[in-house]
C-alpha positions in Angstrom: -7.7 29.8 64.4 -5.4 27.2 65.9 -6.4 23.6 66.5 -5.2 20.0 66.6 -6.0 18.0 63.4 -8.4 15.2 64.1 -9.4 12.2 62.0 -12.7 12.9 60.2 -14.9 10.7 58.1 -12.3 10.8 55.3 -15.0 11.5 52.7 -12.9 14.2 50.9 -10.2 11.7 50.2 -12.6 10.0 47.7 -12.3 13.2 45.6 -8.5 13.5 45.9 -8.9 16.4 48.3 -8.0 15.2 51.8 -8.6 17.7 54.5 -7.1 18.7 57.8 -10.0 18.9 60.3 -10.0 21.1 63.4 -12.8 21.9 65.7 -13.3 25.3 67.4 -15.8 26.5 70.0 -16.6 29.7 68.0 -19.4 30.8 65.8 -18.3 31.3 62.2 -19.9 32.0 58.9 -20.6 28.6 57.2 -19.6 27.8 53.7 -16.6 27.3 51.4 -13.7 29.8 51.7 -10.3 30.6 50.2 -7.6 30.7 52.8 -4.4 29.1 54.1 -3.0 27.3 57.0 0.4 27.3 58.6 2.1 24.1 59.8 5.8 24.0 60.8 6.3 27.5 59.6 5.1 26.6 56.1 2.1 28.3 54.5 -0.4 26.0 52.6 -2.9 27.7 50.3 -6.2 26.1 51.1 -9.8 25.5 50.1 -11.7 25.5 53.4 -15.1 24.1 54.4 -16.7 25.5 57.5 -19.7 23.6 59.0 -21.4 22.9 62.3 -20.8 19.5 64.0 -22.8 19.3 67.2 -22.0 22.3 69.4 -18.6 22.9 67.7 -17.6 24.5 64.4 -15.7 22.2 62.1 -13.0 23.6 59.8 -11.8 21.3 57.0 -8.8 22.7 55.1 -7.6 21.1 51.9 -4.0 22.1 51.2 -4.3 22.6 47.4 -1.9 20.3 45.6 -0.6 18.7 48.8 -2.4 15.4 49.0 0.2 13.5 51.0 0.5 15.7 54.2 0.2 13.7 57.4 -1.2 16.2 59.9 -3.2 14.0 62.4 -2.6 15.1 66.0 -0.5 18.1 64.7 -1.4 21.8 65.4 -2.2 24.0 62.5 -3.2 27.7 62.3 -6.0 28.3 59.8 -6.7 31.7 58.2 -10.1 32.1 56.5 -10.0 34.8 53.8 -12.7 35.1 51.0 -16.0 33.3 50.9 -16.5 31.3 47.7 -20.1 30.1 48.3 -22.7 29.0 50.9 -23.3 25.4 51.9 -25.7 23.5 49.6 -27.1 20.0 49.3 -26.4 17.8 46.3 -28.6 15.2 44.6 -25.8 12.7 44.1 -22.2 11.8 44.4 -21.3 13.1 40.9 -22.8 16.5 41.6 -20.9 16.8 44.9 -17.6 15.7 43.3 -18.0 18.2 40.5 -18.7 21.0 42.9 -15.8 20.2 45.1 -13.4 20.2 42.2 -14.9 23.6 41.1 -14.5 24.9 44.6 -10.8 23.9 44.6 -10.3 25.8 41.3 -12.1 28.8 42.7 -9.8 28.8 45.7 -6.6 28.8 43.7 
């Protein structure tokens, strides 16, 4: 799915996993997925979080090991592959951080 990267809440940056966020008007399975995205003819292996935000589906792609990409207002093409897990709620920041880091490992 192609989309223009938009500025998000930048919460994933706190964990060292900044994401490229695109929005699509399409129903998708929600959760964490392995996948990749293409930007400027380069393929970036990704850990992808798919959620709903209002009427749109939000796709947040973390390019594993590429924390310094500047993609705002750029078009990327996201490919969702294997599901890692469903969305779940966390009791606190440390639980969330631990799960995100595990998700990234599972997506490698």
